[in-house]
C-alpha positions in Angstrom: -40.9 -23.4 -28.7 -44.6 -23.2 -30.2 -44.0 -19.5 -31.2 -41.3 -17.2 -30.2 -38.5 -19.1 -28.4 -38.6 -17.9 -24.8 -37.5 -19.3 -21.4 -40.3 -18.6 -18.8 -39.1 -18.4 -15.0 -42.2 -17.8 -12.8 -44.2 -15.1 -14.3 -41.1 -13.6 -16.4 -40.1 -14.3 -19.9 -36.6 -14.2 -21.1 -34.9 -14.4 -24.6 -31.3 -13.9 -25.5 -30.9 -10.5 -27.2 -27.6 -11.9 -29.3 -29.1 -13.4 -32.3 -26.5 -16.3 -32.3 -27.1 -17.2 -28.8 -30.8 -17.0 -29.5 -30.1 -19.6 -32.2 -28.0 -21.5 -29.9 -30.8 -21.9 -27.3 -33.3 -23.0 -30.1 -31.0 -25.9 -31.2 -30.3 -27.1 -27.6 -34.2 -27.1 -26.7 -35.1 -28.9 -29.8 -32.7 -31.6 -28.7 -33.0 -31.3 -25.0 -31.5 -34.2 -23.2 -29.3 -35.1 -26.3 -25.9 -34.2 -27.1 -25.9 -31.7 -30.0 -22.4 -32.1 -31.6 -20.3 -28.9 -32.1 -20.2 -29.3 -36.0 -24.1 -29.5 -35.9 -24.0 -26.1 -34.1 -21.3 -24.6 -36.2 -23.3 -25.8 -39.5 -26.2 -24.0 -38.2 -24.9 -20.8 -36.9 -22.7 -20.4 -39.9 -24.2 -22.3 -42.7 -22.5 -20.3 -45.7 -18.7 -19.8 -44.2 -17.7 -20.6 -41.0 -15.3 -18.2 -39.3 -11.7 -19.5 -38.5 -12.4 -19.7 -34.8 -15.9 -21.5 -35.3 -15.4 -23.9 -32.3 -13.9 -21.4 -29.8 -16.7 -18.6 -31.2 -19.5 -21.4 -30.4 -17.8 -22.0 -27.1 -18.3 -18.1 -26.2 -22.0 -18.5 -27.1 -22.4 -21.5 -24.6 -20.7 -19.5 -21.9 -22.9 -16.6 -22.6 -26.1 -18.7 -22.5 -25.0 -20.4 -19.3 -24.4 -17.0 -17.6 -27.7 -16.1 -18.8 -29.4 -19.1 -17.3 -27.9 -18.2 -13.9 -29.1 -14.6 -14.2 -32.6 -15.5 -15.1 -32.7 -18.3 -12.3 -33.0 -21.3 -14.4 -32.0 -24.3 -12.4 -32.6 -28.2 -12.4 -32.2 -29.2 -8.8 -28.9 -27.5 -8.3 -27.3 -29.3 -11.1 -25.8 -27.5 -14.4 -28.2 -27.1 -16.8 -26.1 -26.8 -19.9 -23.3 -29.4 -19.7 -20.2 -29.8 -22.1 -19.6 -33.3 -23.4 -16.5 -34.3 -25.3 -18.4 -34.1 -28.6 -20.8 -31.3 -28.0 -23.3 -29.9 -25.4 -26.4 -31.2 -23.6 -29.3 -29.0 -22.3 -30.4 -31.1 -19.2 -34.1 -30.1 -18.7 -37.3 -32.2 -17.8 -39.2 -32.5 -21.0 -42.3 -31.7 -19.3 -40.9 -28.0 -19.2 -40.6 -27.7 -22.9 -44.1 -26.8 -24.4 -43.2 -28.6 -27.6 -42.5 -31.9 -26.1 -45.6 -31.5 -23.8 -47.6 -30.8 -27.1 -46.4 -33.9 -28.6 -47.0 -36.0 -25.7 -50.6 -34.8 -25.5 -51.2 -35.4 -29.4 -50.1 -38.8 -29.0 -52.4 -39.4 -26.1 -55.0 -38.2 -28.2 -54.2 -40.6 -31.1 -54.4 -43.4 -28.8 -57.9 -42.1 -27.4 -59.1 -42.0 -31.1 -58.2 -45.6 -31.8 -60.2 -46.5 -28.7 -63.0 -44.1 -30.3 -62.8 -41.9 -27.4 -63.6 -39.1 -29.5 -64.8 -36.5 -27.0 -61.9 -37.0 -24.7 -59.6 -36.9 -27.7 -61.1 -33.6 -28.7 -60.8 -31.9 -25.3 -56.9 -32.9 -25.3 -56.3 -31.7 -28.8 -58.0 -28.3 -27.9 -55.9 -27.9 -25.2 -52.8 -28.8 -27.1 -53.5 -26.4 -30.0 -54.2 -23.7 -27.5 -50.5 -23.9 -26.2 -49.3 -22.3 -29.7 -48.5 -18.6 -29.4 -47.5 -18.0 -33.1 -45.3 -19.4 -35.9 -42.5 -21.7 -34.5 -39.4 -20.3 -34.3 -40.7 -17.1 -35.5 -38.1 -14.8 -33.7 -35.1 -16.8 -34.4 -32.8 -16.2 -37.2 -32.7 -19.7 -38.7 -30.1 -21.6 -40.4 -30.7 -24.9 -42.3 -31.3 -27.0 -39.4 -33.8 -24.8 -37.8 -35.6 -23.7 -41.0 -36.4 -27.4 -41.6 -37.5 -27.8 -37.9 -39.7 -24.8 -38.3 -41.6 -26.3 -41.3 -41.8 -29.9 -39.5 -43.2 -28.2 -36.6 -45.9 -26.3 -38.6 -46.7 -29.8 -40.0 -47.2 -31.2 -36.6 -49.5 -28.4 -35.7 -51.7 -28.9 -38.9 -51.9 -32.7 -38.5 -53.0 -31.8 -34.8 -55.6 -29.4 -36.5 -56.9 -32.4 -38.7 -56.9 -34.7 -35.8 -59.1 -32.2 -33.8 -61.5 -31.8 -36.5 -62.0 -35.2 -37.0 -62.7 -36.0 -33.2 -65.1 -33.0 -33.2 -66.7 -34.1 -36.3 -67.3 -37.5 -34.5 -68.6 -35.7 -31.2 -71.3 -34.2 -33.5 -70.5 -30.5 -33.2 -71.2 -29.7 -36.9 -72.6 -26.4 -36.9 -70.1 -25.0 -34.5 -67.3 -26.4 -36.8 -68.0 -24.6 -39.8 -66.8 -21.2 -38.9 -63.7 -22.7 -37.3 -63.0 -24.8 -40.5 -63.4 -21.7 -42.8 -60.8 -19.8 -40.6 -58.4 -22.7 -40.8 -58.9 -22.7 -44.5 -58.2 -19.1 -44.9 -54.6 -19.7 -43.2 -54.3 -22.9 -45.3 -56.1 -22.5 -48.5 -54.8 -25.5 -50.4 -55.2 -27.9 -47.5 -57.4 -30.7 -49.0 -58.0 -32.5 -45.6 -59.4 -29.2 -44.3 -61.5 -28.8 -47.4 -62.7 -32.4 -47.1 -63.5 -31.9 -43.7 -65.5 -28.7 -44.5 -67.4 -30.4 -47.1 -68.4 -33.3 -44.7 -69.6 -31.0 -41.9 -71.6 -28.9 -44.4 -73.3 -31.9 -45.8 -74.1 -33.4 -42.5 -75.7 -29.9 -41.5 -77.8 -30.2 -44.5 -75.9 -27.6 -46.7 -74.8 -30.0 -49.6 -74.9 -27.0 -52.2 -72.4 -25.2 -50.1 -70.1 -28.3 -49.7 -70.2 -28.7 -53.4 -69.4 -25.0 -53.9 -66.3 -25.5 -51.4 -65.2 -28.1 -53.7 -65.3 -26.0 -56.6 -63.5 -23.0 -54.9 -60.6 -25.4 -54.1 -60.6 -26.9 -57.5 -60.2 -23.4 -58.8 -57.6 -22.5 -56.6 -55.6 -25.6 -57.2 -55.9 -25.2 -60.9 -54.9 -21.8 -60.7 -51.8 -21.9 -58.3 -50.6 -25.3 -59.2 -52.2 -26.6 -62.3 -53.7 -29.6 -60.6 -57.1 -31.4 -59.6 -58.2 -32.3 -56.2 -57.2 -35.6 -54.9 -59.1 -38.8 -55.5 -60.4 -39.0 -51.8 -62.0 -35.5 -52.3 -63.5 -36.2 -55.8 -65.0 -39.2 -54.4 -66.6 -37.3 -51.5 -67.8 -34.7 -54.1 -69.7 -37.3 -56.1 -71.2 -38.7 -53.2 -72.6 -35.2 -52.2 -73.8 -34.4 -55.8 -75.6 -37.7 -55.8 -77.3 -37.1 -52.6 -78.2 -33.5 -53.6 -79.7 -34.8 -56.8 -81.7 -37.6 -54.9 -83.0 -34.6 -52.5 -84.1 -32.5 -55.3 -86.2 -35.2 -56.7 
């Protein structure tokens, strides 16, 4: 799920070719272990206008996906993987077999470590979690309203994990190594104030206060040009702290 939506069996990767079946797979994976009502599936598959036989057509897609699972060798201890319930369908799969759920578990474990100030262990876990991503979430799926919202939410989860990882690395003390990493992340997220603040802190701790001040001015210009707003209060406070320290150093 952390990139193209695929099913991996052994060393082979599979994905449904029919667009609607691929959408169906994504919906079921996101709610693995829970009933996905047929109405929810229909709203996702046909957001503008449902066909007259929407339920029957959705059932056909479910049948096609079941058949693909059997062809691919997907199994859960001999039990049916995709189960019909009165109100919808359930994908019965171990959460540890879905990279998204593994990622979320690792991030939560990292948060617990950070609360205990175990920054080095948290940084290593977060690095492994972020390494699971292979691209933009649901990037190869035709998204209706539900999947489009989910894709945005997943991107936000990834950004939050990046913020946590950088924060853990800052506490570990790898300032010089973080500068290039932060600059790359900022290229992908140019208006992310958290990343800019982390870059400013890392530059400041590396003795490069003037560069840290320049980073603030660059963000301020981008925010003014694109959104007509100023950086947030926390970032402005950090800027003034660095400015005062820089002036004192020059005396």
